[in-house]
Biopython code that builds the backbone (N, CA, C, O; Angstrom):
import numpy as np
from Bio.PDB.StructureBuilder import StructureBuilder

atoms = [
    (1, "MET", "N", (11.827, -12.439, 17.721)),
    (1, "MET", "CA", (11.272, -13.043, 16.531)),
    (1, "MET", "C", (12.381, -13.140, 15.511)),
    (1, "MET", "O", (13.165, -12.210, 15.324)),
    (2, "VAL", "N", (12.431, -14.284, 14.854)),
    (2, "VAL", "CA", (13.484, -14.506, 13.878)),
    (2, "VAL", "C", (13.003, -15.616, 12.931)),
    (2, "VAL", "O", (12.064, -16.345, 13.252)),
    (3, "TRP", "N", (13.638, -15.737, 11.791)),
    (3, "TRP", "CA", (13.316, -16.801, 10.837)),
    (3, "TRP", "C", (14.191, -18.008, 11.125)),
    (3, "TRP", "O", (15.289, -17.887, 11.668)),
    (4, "VAL", "N", (13.684, -19.176, 10.750)),
    (4, "VAL", "CA", (14.426, -20.438, 10.864)),
    (4, "VAL", "C", (14.810, -20.887, 9.458)),
    (4, "VAL", "O", (13.988, -20.846, 8.542)),
    (5, "TYR", "N", (16.052, -21.312, 9.290)),
    (5, "TYR", "CA", (16.530, -21.819, 8.004)),
    (5, "TYR", "C", (15.649, -22.996, 7.530)),
    (5, "TYR", "O", (15.016, -23.675, 8.337)),
    (6, "LYS", "N", (15.627, -23.213, 6.231)),
    (6, "LYS", "CA", (14.844, -24.317, 5.655)),
    (6, "LYS", "C", (15.192, -25.656, 6.295)),
    (6, "LYS", "O", (14.304, -26.426, 6.661)),
    (7, "ASN", "N", (16.488, -25.929, 6.426)),
    (7, "ASN", "CA", (16.900, -27.239, 6.967)),
    (7, "ASN", "C", (16.677, -27.353, 8.471)),
    (7, "ASN", "O", (16.799, -28.447, 9.022)),
    (8, "GLY", "N", (16.353, -26.251, 9.152)),
    (8, "GLY", "CA", (16.098, -26.299, 10.574)),
    (8, "GLY", "C", (14.635, -26.153, 10.941)),
    (8, "GLY", "O", (14.286, -26.058, 12.117)),
    (9, "HIS", "N", (13.762, -26.135, 9.903)),
    (9, "HIS", "CA", (12.320, -25.931, 10.116)),
    (9, "HIS", "C", (11.787, -27.020, 11.050)),
    (9, "HIS", "O", (12.011, -28.205, 10.805)),
    (10, "PRO", "N", (11.084, -26.630, 12.114)),
    (10, "PRO", "CA", (10.576, -27.624, 13.064)),
    (10, "PRO", "C", (9.632, -28.654, 12.450)),
    (10, "PRO", "O", (9.523, -29.761, 12.976)),
    (11, "HIS", "N", (8.948, -28.328, 11.360)),
    (11, "HIS", "CA", (8.011, -29.257, 10.740)),
    (11, "HIS", "C", (8.618, -29.981, 9.529)),
    (11, "HIS", "O", (7.934, -30.756, 8.861)),
    (12, "ASN", "N", (9.889, -29.728, 9.254)),
    (12, "ASN", "CA", (10.599, -30.361, 8.140)),
    (12, "ASN", "C", (9.886, -30.180, 6.791)),
    (12, "ASN", "O", (9.803, -31.116, 5.996)),
    (13, "THR", "N", (9.382, -28.988, 6.547)),
    (13, "THR", "CA", (8.668, -28.755, 5.283)),
    (13, "THR", "C", (9.567, -28.232, 4.176)),
    (13, "THR", "O", (9.129, -28.115, 3.032)),
    (14, "GLY", "N", (10.818, -27.916, 4.495)),
    (14, "GLY", "CA", (11.710, -27.383, 3.500)),
    (14, "GLY", "C", (11.467, -25.909, 3.214)),
    (14, "GLY", "O", (11.962, -25.392, 2.213)),
    (15, "LYS", "N", (10.724, -25.225, 4.061)),
    (15, "LYS", "CA", (10.473, -23.803, 3.921)),
    (15, "LYS", "C", (11.019, -23.065, 5.124)),
    (15, "LYS", "O", (11.161, -23.641, 6.203)),
    (16, "GLU", "N", (11.330, -21.777, 4.938)),
    (16, "GLU", "CA", (11.705, -20.973, 6.097)),
    (16, "GLU", "C", (10.431, -20.580, 6.845)),
    (16, "GLU", "O", (9.365, -20.442, 6.245)),
    (17, "ARG", "N", (10.554, -20.403, 8.149)),
    (17, "ARG", "CA", (9.381, -20.068, 8.962)),
    (17, "ARG", "C", (9.805, -19.066, 10.033)),
    (17, "ARG", "O", (10.877, -19.193, 10.623)),
    (18, "PRO", "N", (8.939, -18.050, 10.283)),
    (18, "PRO", "CA", (9.223, -17.159, 11.387)),
    (18, "PRO", "C", (8.842, -17.817, 12.709)),
    (18, "PRO", "O", (7.853, -18.545, 12.789)),
    (19, "VAL", "N", (9.627, -17.557, 13.729)),
    (19, "VAL", "CA", (9.377, -18.113, 15.048)),
    (19, "VAL", "C", (9.611, -17.050, 16.118)),
    (19, "VAL", "O", (10.295, -16.051, 15.896)),
    (20, "VAL", "N", (9.027, -17.295, 17.271)),
    (20, "VAL", "CA", (9.298, -16.499, 18.455)),
    (20, "VAL", "C", (10.212, -17.347, 19.343)),
    (20, "VAL", "O", (9.884, -18.492, 19.657)),
    (21, "ILE", "N", (11.330, -16.803, 19.738)),
    (21, "ILE", "CA", (12.220, -17.547, 20.636)),
    (21, "ILE", "C", (11.656, -17.415, 22.054)),
    (21, "ILE", "O", (11.621, -16.326, 22.628)),
    (22, "ILE", "N", (11.223, -18.536, 22.594)),
    (22, "ILE", "CA", (10.643, -18.543, 23.943)),
    (22, "ILE", "C", (11.747, -18.503, 24.984)),
    (22, "ILE", "O", (11.691, -17.724, 25.936)),
    (23, "ARG", "N", (12.737, -19.338, 24.797)),
    (23, "ARG", "CA", (13.835, -19.377, 25.776)),
    (23, "ARG", "C", (15.088, -19.882, 25.087)),
    (23, "ARG", "O", (15.070, -20.886, 24.375)),
    (24, "HIS", "N", (16.183, -19.154, 25.317)),
    (24, "HIS", "CA", (17.468, -19.609, 24.821)),
    (24, "HIS", "C", (18.523, -19.415, 25.890)),
    (24, "HIS", "O", (19.074, -20.385, 26.411)),
    (25, "ARG", "N", (18.808, -18.153, 26.220)),
    (25, "ARG", "CA", (19.826, -17.884, 27.241)),
    (25, "ARG", "C", (19.339, -18.308, 28.628)),
    (25, "ARG", "O", (18.155, -18.195, 28.945)),
    (26, "GLY", "N", (20.251, -18.787, 29.428)),
    (26, "GLY", "CA", (19.934, -19.110, 30.802)),
    (26, "GLY", "C", (19.210, -20.423, 31.001)),
    (26, "GLY", "O", (18.662, -20.665, 32.076)),
    (27, "ARG", "N", (19.195, -21.258, 30.013)),
    (27, "ARG", "CA", (18.534, -22.555, 30.155)),
    (27, "ARG", "C", (19.558, -23.664, 29.974)),
    (27, "ARG", "O", (20.577, -23.456, 29.315)),
    (28, "PRO", "N", (19.311, -24.822, 30.537)),
    (28, "PRO", "CA", (20.256, -25.943, 30.352)),
    (28, "PRO", "C", (20.382, -26.253, 28.843)),
    (28, "PRO", "O", (19.410, -26.155, 28.094)),
    (29, "TYR", "N", (21.544, -26.610, 28.441)),
    (29, "TYR", "CA", (21.831, -27.022, 27.059)),
    (29, "TYR", "C", (21.599, -25.905, 26.026)),
    (29, "TYR", "O", (21.342, -26.186, 24.856)),
    (30, "SER", "N", (21.689, -24.647, 26.463)),
    (30, "SER", "CA", (21.434, -23.534, 25.537)),
    (30, "SER", "C", (22.426, -23.465, 24.389)),
    (30, "SER", "O", (22.157, -22.801, 23.389)),
    (31, "SER", "N", (23.550, -24.125, 24.505)),
    (31, "SER", "CA", (24.506, -24.126, 23.411)),
    (31, "SER", "C", (24.048, -25.027, 22.254)),
    (31, "SER", "O", (24.528, -24.886, 21.129)),
    (32, "VAL", "N", (23.123, -25.946, 22.532)),
    (32, "VAL", "CA", (22.696, -26.867, 21.479)),
    (32, "VAL", "C", (21.193, -26.839, 21.198)),
    (32, "VAL", "O", (20.734, -27.487, 20.258)),
    (33, "GLU", "N", (20.416, -26.095, 22.002)),
    (33, "GLU", "CA", (18.978, -26.052, 21.747)),
    (33, "GLU", "C", (18.352, -24.771, 22.287)),
    (33, "GLU", "O", (18.842, -24.174, 23.245)),
    (34, "CYS", "N", (17.260, -24.368, 21.649)),
    (34, "CYS", "CA", (16.445, -23.260, 22.135)),
    (34, "CYS", "C", (14.975, -23.603, 21.856)),
    (34, "CYS", "O", (14.667, -24.367, 20.941)),
    (35, "THR", "N", (14.096, -23.035, 22.643)),
    (35, "THR", "CA", (12.660, -23.322, 22.518)),
    (35, "THR", "C", (12.010, -22.187, 21.728)),
    (35, "THR", "O", (12.212, -21.009, 22.023)),
    (36, "VAL", "N", (11.231, -22.566, 20.720)),
    (36, "VAL", "CA", (10.581, -21.586, 19.851)),
    (36, "VAL", "C", (9.079, -21.898, 19.727)),
    (36, "VAL", "O", (8.650, -23.041, 19.881)),
    (37, "MET", "N", (8.308, -20.862, 19.447)),
    (37, "MET", "CA", (6.892, -20.991, 19.099)),
    (37, "MET", "C", (6.771, -20.493, 17.664)),
    (37, "MET", "O", (7.228, -19.396, 17.343)),
    (38, "CYS", "N", (6.162, -21.291, 16.810)),
    (38, "CYS", "CA", (6.063, -20.935, 15.394)),
    (38, "CYS", "C", (5.013, -19.863, 15.156)),
    (38, "CYS", "O", (4.034, -19.735, 15.891)),
    (39, "LEU", "N", (5.256, -19.104, 14.102)),
    (39, "LEU", "CA", (4.288, -18.133, 13.586)),
    (39, "LEU", "C", (3.825, -18.657, 12.222)),
    (39, "LEU", "O", (4.545, -19.414, 11.570)),
    (40, "GLY", "N", (2.649, -18.263, 11.801)),
    (40, "GLY", "CA", (2.144, -18.729, 10.521)),
    (40, "GLY", "C", (1.390, -17.663, 9.767)),
    (40, "GLY", "O", (1.111, -16.588, 10.298)),
    (41, "HIS", "N", (1.067, -17.959, 8.549)),
    (41, "HIS", "CA", (0.301, -17.051, 7.672)),
    (41, "HIS", "C", (-0.883, -17.848, 7.127)),
    (41, "HIS", "O", (-0.703, -18.664, 6.222)),
    (42, "GLY", "N", (-2.069, -17.635, 7.647)),
    (42, "GLY", "CA", (-3.230, -18.312, 7.107)),
    (42, "GLY", "C", (-3.732, -19.471, 7.928)),
    (42, "GLY", "O", (-4.603, -20.205, 7.460)),
    (43, "SER", "N", (-3.237, -19.669, 9.107)),
    (43, "SER", "CA", (-3.659, -20.783, 9.925)),
    (43, "SER", "C", (-5.045, -20.559, 10.520)),
    (43, "SER", "O", (-5.597, -21.461, 11.149)),
    (44, "ARG", "N", (-5.605, -19.391, 10.334)),
    (44, "ARG", "CA", (-6.937, -19.115, 10.861)),
    (44, "ARG", "C", (-7.993, -20.004, 10.216)),
    (44, "ARG", "O", (-9.074, -20.183, 10.777)),
    (45, "SER", "N", (-7.702, -20.551, 9.071)),
    (45, "SER", "CA", (-8.679, -21.390, 8.405)),
    (45, "SER", "C", (-8.848, -22.742, 9.094)),
    (45, "SER", "O", (-9.814, -23.458, 8.831)),
    (46, "ARG", "N", (-7.927, -23.083, 9.960)),
    (46, "ARG", "CA", (-8.012, -24.350, 10.675)),
    (46, "ARG", "C", (-8.735, -24.137, 11.999)),
    (46, "ARG", "O", (-8.956, -22.994, 12.399)),
    (47, "ASN", "N", (-9.096, -25.184, 12.667)),
    (47, "ASN", "CA", (-9.814, -25.072, 13.942)),
    (47, "ASN", "C", (-8.878, -25.033, 15.129)),
    (47, "ASN", "O", (-9.135, -25.687, 16.140)),
    (48, "HIS", "N", (-7.806, -24.284, 15.027)),
    (48, "HIS", "CA", (-6.877, -24.102, 16.118)),
    (48, "HIS", "C", (-6.920, -22.657, 16.549)),
    (48, "HIS", "O", (-7.239, -21.768, 15.760)),
    (49, "ARG", "N", (-6.599, -22.431, 17.796)),
    (49, "ARG", "CA", (-6.514, -21.060, 18.305)),
    (49, "ARG", "C", (-5.259, -20.420, 17.699)),
    (49, "ARG", "O", (-4.149, -20.899, 17.929)),
    (50, "THR", "N", (-5.427, -19.356, 16.935)),
    (50, "THR", "CA", (-4.301, -18.693, 16.289)),
    (50, "THR", "C", (-4.495, -17.186, 16.383)),
    (50, "THR", "O", (-5.044, -16.576, 15.465)),
    (51, "PRO", "N", (-4.050, -16.573, 17.487)),
    (51, "PRO", "CA", (-4.208, -15.119, 17.614)),
    (51, "PRO", "C", (-3.427, -14.359, 16.539)),
    (51, "PRO", "O", (-2.290, -14.697, 16.210)),
    (52, "GLU", "N", (-4.067, -13.338, 16.012)),
    (52, "GLU", "CA", (-3.443, -12.500, 14.993)),
    (52, "GLU", "C", (-2.428, -11.553, 15.638)),
    (52, "GLU", "O", (-2.678, -10.992, 16.704)),
    (53, "LEU", "N", (-1.286, -11.386, 14.979)),
    (53, "LEU", "CA", (-0.238, -10.458, 15.447)),
    (53, "LEU", "C", (-0.225, -9.251, 14.524)),
    (53, "LEU", "O", (-0.145, -9.401, 13.305)),
    (54, "GLU", "N", (-0.302, -8.065, 15.091)),
    (54, "GLU", "CA", (-0.329, -6.832, 14.323)),
    (54, "GLU", "C", (1.025, -6.098, 14.451)),
    (54, "GLU", "O", (1.591, -6.025, 15.542)),
    (55, "PRO", "N", (1.536, -5.559, 13.333)),
    (55, "PRO", "CA", (2.774, -4.771, 13.413)),
    (55, "PRO", "C", (2.608, -3.623, 14.413)),
    (55, "PRO", "O", (1.527, -3.047, 14.535)),
    (56, "ASP", "N", (3.658, -3.309, 15.103)),
    (56, "ASP", "CA", (3.732, -2.238, 16.113)),
    (56, "ASP", "C", (2.932, -2.523, 17.370)),
    (56, "ASP", "O", (3.367, -2.153, 18.461)),
    (57, "THR", "N", (1.771, -3.171, 17.259)),
    (57, "THR", "CA", (1.001, -3.523, 18.438)),
    (57, "THR", "C", (1.613, -4.735, 19.114)),
    (57, "THR", "O", (1.707, -4.782, 20.340)),
    (58, "HIS", "N", (2.041, -5.738, 18.306)),
    (58, "HIS", "CA", (2.578, -6.973, 18.865)),
    (58, "HIS", "C", (4.074, -7.185, 18.594)),
    (58, "HIS", "O", (4.737, -7.910, 19.336)),
    (59, "TYR", "N", (4.599, -6.571, 17.558)),
    (59, "TYR", "CA", (6.041, -6.754, 17.262)),
    (59, "TYR", "C", (6.581, -5.533, 16.542)),
    (59, "TYR", "O", (5.845, -4.763, 15.926)),
    (60, "THR", "N", (7.908, -5.384, 16.642)),
    (60, "THR", "CA", (8.585, -4.246, 16.019)),
    (60, "THR", "C", (9.856, -4.756, 15.322)),
    (60, "THR", "O", (10.325, -5.861, 15.595)),
    (61, "SER", "N", (10.391, -3.949, 14.436)),
    (61, "SER", "CA", (11.698, -4.167, 13.783)),
    (61, "SER", "C", (11.728, -5.332, 12.802)),
    (61, "SER", "O", (12.811, -5.734, 12.378)),
    (62, "ILE", "N", (10.594, -5.883, 12.431)),
    (62, "ILE", "CA", (10.576, -6.942, 11.426)),
    (62, "ILE", "C", (9.290, -6.792, 10.634)),
    (62, "ILE", "O", (8.284, -6.334, 11.175)),
    (63, "THR", "N", (9.305, -7.173, 9.351)),
    (63, "THR", "CA", (8.087, -7.100, 8.538)),
    (63, "THR", "C", (7.820, -8.466, 7.928)),
    (63, "THR", "O", (8.732, -9.257, 7.687)),
    (64, "PHE", "N", (6.545, -8.713, 7.688)),
    (64, "PHE", "CA", (6.100, -9.953, 7.043)),
    (64, "PHE", "C", (5.269, -9.573, 5.837)),
    (64, "PHE", "O", (4.567, -8.562, 5.849)),
    (65, "SER", "N", (5.351, -10.392, 4.789)),
    (65, "SER", "CA", (4.612, -10.075, 3.555)),
    (65, "SER", "C", (3.120, -10.402, 3.672)),
    (65, "SER", "O", (2.318, -9.938, 2.862)),
    (66, "LYS", "N", (2.750, -11.197, 4.677)),
    (66, "LYS", "CA", (1.356, -11.604, 4.868)),
    (66, "LYS", "C", (0.967, -11.378, 6.315)),
    (66, "LYS", "O", (1.816, -11.154, 7.178)),
    (67, "GLN", "N", (-0.350, -11.442, 6.569)),
    (67, "GLN", "CA", (-0.825, -11.347, 7.945)),
    (67, "GLN", "C", (-0.230, -12.499, 8.730)),
    (67, "GLN", "O", (-0.144, -13.612, 8.212)),
    (68, "THR", "N", (0.180, -12.264, 9.954)),
    (68, "THR", "CA", (0.906, -13.252, 10.738)),
    (68, "THR", "C", (0.105, -13.638, 11.985)),
    (68, "THR", "O", (-0.518, -12.795, 12.629)),
    (69, "TYR", "N", (0.138, -14.927, 12.304)),
    (69, "TYR", "CA", (-0.607, -15.462, 13.435)),
    (69, "TYR", "C", (0.332, -16.237, 14.355)),
    (69, "TYR", "O", (1.296, -16.855, 13.903)),
    (70, "LEU", "N", (0.040, -16.193, 15.623)),
    (70, "LEU", "CA", (0.761, -16.964, 16.633)),
    (70, "LEU", "C", (0.200, -18.381, 16.606)),
    (70, "LEU", "O", (-1.017, -18.566, 16.611)),
    (71, "LEU", "N", (1.067, -19.370, 16.578)),
    (71, "LEU", "CA", (0.639, -20.780, 16.607)),
    (71, "LEU", "C", (1.048, -21.362, 17.968)),
    (71, "LEU", "O", (2.081, -22.023, 18.064)),
    (72, "PRO", "N", (0.255, -21.126, 19.013)),
    (72, "PRO", "CA", (0.669, -21.510, 20.363)),
    (72, "PRO", "C", (0.843, -23.026, 20.537)),
    (72, "PRO", "O", (1.566, -23.450, 21.439)),
    (73, "TRP", "N", (0.228, -23.818, 19.733)),
    (73, "TRP", "CA", (0.323, -25.265, 19.826)),
    (73, "TRP", "C", (1.565, -25.803, 19.121)),
    (73, "TRP", "O", (1.858, -26.997, 19.188)),
    (74, "SER", "N", (2.284, -24.924, 18.453)),
    (74, "SER", "CA", (3.470, -25.338, 17.672)),
    (74, "SER", "C", (4.746, -24.871, 18.382)),
    (74, "SER", "O", (5.383, -23.903, 17.968)),
    (75, "ILE", "N", (5.100, -25.572, 19.452)),
    (75, "ILE", "CA", (6.282, -25.255, 20.257)),
    (75, "ILE", "C", (7.319, -26.352, 20.022)),
    (75, "ILE", "O", (7.017, -27.543, 20.097)),
    (76, "HIS", "N", (8.554, -25.919, 19.734)),
    (76, "HIS", "CA", (9.603, -26.887, 19.386)),
    (76, "HIS", "C", (10.919, -26.505, 20.024)),
    (76, "HIS", "O", (11.149, -25.345, 20.364)),
    (77, "THR", "N", (11.783, -27.497, 20.182)),
    (77, "THR", "CA", (13.157, -27.283, 20.586)),
    (77, "THR", "C", (14.019, -27.521, 19.358)),
    (77, "THR", "O", (14.006, -28.602, 18.769)),
    (78, "ILE", "N", (14.778, -26.480, 18.979)),
    (78, "ILE", "CA", (15.594, -26.569, 17.766)),
    (78, "ILE", "C", (17.016, -26.135, 18.098)),
    (78, "ILE", "O", (17.241, -25.496, 19.126)),
    (79, "PRO", "N", (17.985, -26.476, 17.237)),
    (79, "PRO", "CA", (19.358, -26.010, 17.450)),
    (79, "PRO", "C", (19.452, -24.498, 17.164)),
    (79, "PRO", "O", (18.836, -24.016, 16.214)),
    (80, "PRO", "N", (20.200, -23.765, 17.960)),
    (80, "PRO", "CA", (20.368, -22.321, 17.709)),
    (80, "PRO", "C", (20.936, -22.025, 16.305)),
    (80, "PRO", "O", (20.681, -20.960, 15.744)),
    (81, "GLY", "N", (21.691, -22.956, 15.754)),
    (81, "GLY", "CA", (22.226, -22.770, 14.399)),
    (81, "GLY", "C", (21.152, -22.742, 13.332)),
    (81, "GLY", "O", (21.427, -22.339, 12.202)),
    (82, "SER", "N", (19.915, -23.164, 13.658)),
    (82, "SER", "CA", (18.815, -23.114, 12.701)),
    (82, "SER", "C", (18.229, -21.738, 12.538)),
    (82, "SER", "O", (17.508, -21.472, 11.576)),
    (83, "LEU", "N", (18.541, -20.838, 13.495)),
    (83, "LEU", "CA", (18.010, -19.485, 13.441)),
    (83, "LEU", "C", (18.719, -18.681, 12.364)),
    (83, "LEU", "O", (19.939, -18.772, 12.234)),
    (84, "ASN", "N", (17.991, -17.907, 11.601)),
    (84, "ASN", "CA", (18.530, -17.118, 10.504)),
    (84, "ASN", "C", (18.318, -15.629, 10.746)),
    (84, "ASN", "O", (17.383, -15.047, 10.196)),
    (85, "PRO", "N", (19.163, -15.002, 11.556)),
    (85, "PRO", "CA", (18.982, -13.567, 11.837)),
    (85, "PRO", "C", (19.206, -12.675, 10.617)),
    (85, "PRO", "O", (18.794, -11.515, 10.624)),
    (86, "ALA", "N", (19.855, -13.196, 9.567)),
    (86, "ALA", "CA", (20.101, -12.396, 8.378)),
    (86, "ALA", "C", (18.811, -11.983, 7.671)),
    (86, "ALA", "O", (18.773, -10.945, 7.010)),
    (87, "LYS", "N", (17.757, -12.785, 7.806)),
    (87, "LYS", "CA", (16.484, -12.505, 7.131)),
    (87, "LYS", "C", (15.654, -11.482, 7.905)),
    (87, "LYS", "O", (14.699, -10.919, 7.370)),
    (88, "GLY", "N", (16.015, -11.247, 9.149)),
    (88, "GLY", "CA", (15.290, -10.272, 9.954)),
    (88, "GLY", "C", (15.148, -10.724, 11.386)),
    (88, "GLY", "O", (14.961, -11.907, 11.672)),
    (89, "VAL", "N", (15.240, -9.771, 12.270)),
    (89, "VAL", "CA", (15.062, -10.044, 13.711)),
    (89, "VAL", "C", (14.101, -8.980, 14.239)),
    (89, "VAL", "O", (14.293, -7.789, 13.999)),
    (90, "GLY", "N", (13.070, -9.415, 14.957)),
    (90, "GLY", "CA", (12.117, -8.480, 15.524)),
    (90, "GLY", "C", (12.026, -8.648, 17.018)),
    (90, "GLY", "O", (12.636, -9.544, 17.602)),
    (91, "GLU", "N", (11.264, -7.781, 17.622)),
    (91, "GLU", "CA", (11.100, -7.780, 19.058)),
    (91, "GLU", "C", (9.587, -7.812, 19.371)),
    (91, "GLU", "O", (8.795, -7.092, 18.762)),
    (92, "LEU", "N", (9.221, -8.662, 20.331)),
    (92, "LEU", "CA", (7.846, -8.677, 20.787)),
    (92, "LEU", "C", (7.604, -7.482, 21.705)),
    (92, "LEU", "O", (8.485, -7.089, 22.470)),
    (93, "THR", "N", (6.417, -6.916, 21.625)),
    (93, "THR", "CA", (6.041, -5.846, 22.541)),
    (93, "THR", "C", (5.611, -6.470, 23.876)),
    (93, "THR", "O", (5.425, -7.684, 23.964)),
    (94, "THR", "N", (5.459, -5.661, 24.883)),
    (94, "THR", "CA", (4.987, -6.158, 26.186)),
    (94, "THR", "C", (3.618, -6.811, 26.035)),
    (94, "THR", "O", (3.362, -7.857, 26.631)),
    (95, "LYS", "N", (2.745, -6.207, 25.251)),
    (95, "LYS", "CA", (1.409, -6.759, 24.999)),
    (95, "LYS", "C", (1.510, -8.153, 24.379)),
    (95, "LYS", "O", (0.768, -9.060, 24.756)),
    (96, "SER", "N", (2.425, -8.317, 23.434)),
    (96, "SER", "CA", (2.587, -9.601, 22.760)),
    (96, "SER", "C", (3.203, -10.647, 23.684)),
    (96, "SER", "O", (2.815, -11.814, 23.631)),
    (97, "ARG", "N", (4.150, -10.254, 24.527)),
    (97, "ARG", "CA", (4.737, -11.199, 25.477)),
    (97, "ARG", "C", (3.648, -11.748, 26.399)),
    (97, "ARG", "O", (3.623, -12.941, 26.703)),
    (98, "LYS", "N", (2.754, -10.868, 26.838)),
    (98, "LYS", "CA", (1.634, -11.306, 27.677)),
    (98, "LYS", "C", (0.716, -12.273, 26.916)),
    (98, "LYS", "O", (0.223, -13.252, 27.476)),
    (99, "LEU", "N", (0.500, -11.975, 25.628)),
    (99, "LEU", "CA", (-0.320, -12.855, 24.773)),
    (99, "LEU", "C", (0.304, -14.238, 24.649)),
    (99, "LEU", "O", (-0.384, -15.250, 24.780)),
    (100, "VAL", "N", (1.621, -14.277, 24.393)),
    (100, "VAL", "CA", (2.329, -15.553, 24.272)),
    (100, "VAL", "C", (2.186, -16.348, 25.577)),
    (100, "VAL", "O", (1.888, -17.543, 25.543)),
    (101, "ALA", "N", (2.396, -15.692, 26.726)),
    (101, "ALA", "CA", (2.302, -16.366, 28.013)),
    (101, "ALA", "C", (0.892, -16.853, 28.267)),
    (101, "ALA", "O", (0.706, -17.967, 28.756)),
    (102, "ARG", "N", (-0.106, -16.045, 27.945)),
    (102, "ARG", "CA", (-1.512, -16.418, 28.141)),
    (102, "ARG", "C", (-1.880, -17.608, 27.266)),
    (102, "ARG", "O", (-2.520, -18.549, 27.734)),
    (103, "GLU", "N", (-1.483, -17.572, 26.009)),
    (103, "GLU", "CA", (-1.798, -18.670, 25.087)),
    (103, "GLU", "C", (-1.081, -19.966, 25.510)),
    (103, "GLU", "O", (-1.647, -21.056, 25.428)),
    (104, "PHE", "N", (0.147, -19.825, 25.954)),
    (104, "PHE", "CA", (0.883, -20.990, 26.427)),
    (104, "PHE", "C", (0.181, -21.587, 27.658)),
    (104, "PHE", "O", (0.036, -22.806, 27.754)),
    (105, "ALA", "N", (-0.248, -20.745, 28.587)),
    (105, "ALA", "CA", (-0.928, -21.193, 29.805)),
    (105, "ALA", "C", (-2.254, -21.892, 29.496)),
    (105, "ALA", "O", (-2.643, -22.815, 30.212)),
    (106, "LYS", "N", (-2.952, -21.464, 28.440)),
    (106, "LYS", "CA", (-4.234, -22.069, 28.070)),
    (106, "LYS", "C", (-4.070, -23.539, 27.675)),
    (106, "LYS", "O", (-5.033, -24.305, 27.717)),
    (107, "MET", "N", (-2.875, -23.924, 27.299)),
    (107, "MET", "CA", (-2.643, -25.312, 26.877)),
    (107, "MET", "C", (-2.379, -26.237, 28.065)),
    (107, "MET", "O", (-2.377, -27.458, 27.906)),
    (108, "LEU", "N", (-2.157, -25.676, 29.245)),
    (108, "LEU", "CA", (-1.845, -26.506, 30.420)),
    (108, "LEU", "C", (-3.093, -27.118, 31.004)),
    (108, "LEU", "O", (-3.020, -27.845, 31.995)),
]
sb = StructureBuilder()
sb.init_structure("model")
sb.init_model(0)
sb.init_chain("A")
sb.init_seg("    ")
for serial, (resi, resn, name, xyz) in enumerate(atoms, 1):
    if name == "N":
        sb.init_residue(resn, " ", resi, " ")
    sb.init_atom(name, np.array(xyz, "f"), 0.0, 1.0, " ", f" {name:<3s}", serial, name[0])
structure = sb.get_structure()
């Protein structure tokens, strides 16, 4: 888990956004792109599936000021230079990795 710089935001909103890096190393073109799934704060109000992520249960080593939700429908390919590790880097737990995989599979 890491933040994306404002100018690298997948939705071009001009805001920083936390993302889960789905795949970077070991993929073709990894020097110029990586696949991310966006996280959000407050997307539960919309009619999209947005599982809630809990500190320690789903992620470690990073904090968010608001409740955080996984946005499985918001998957993007972005340049690795858009990632901002200076703002914080976290790690998904095994439970959360399974959740990401399950939510991704539900879209197929």
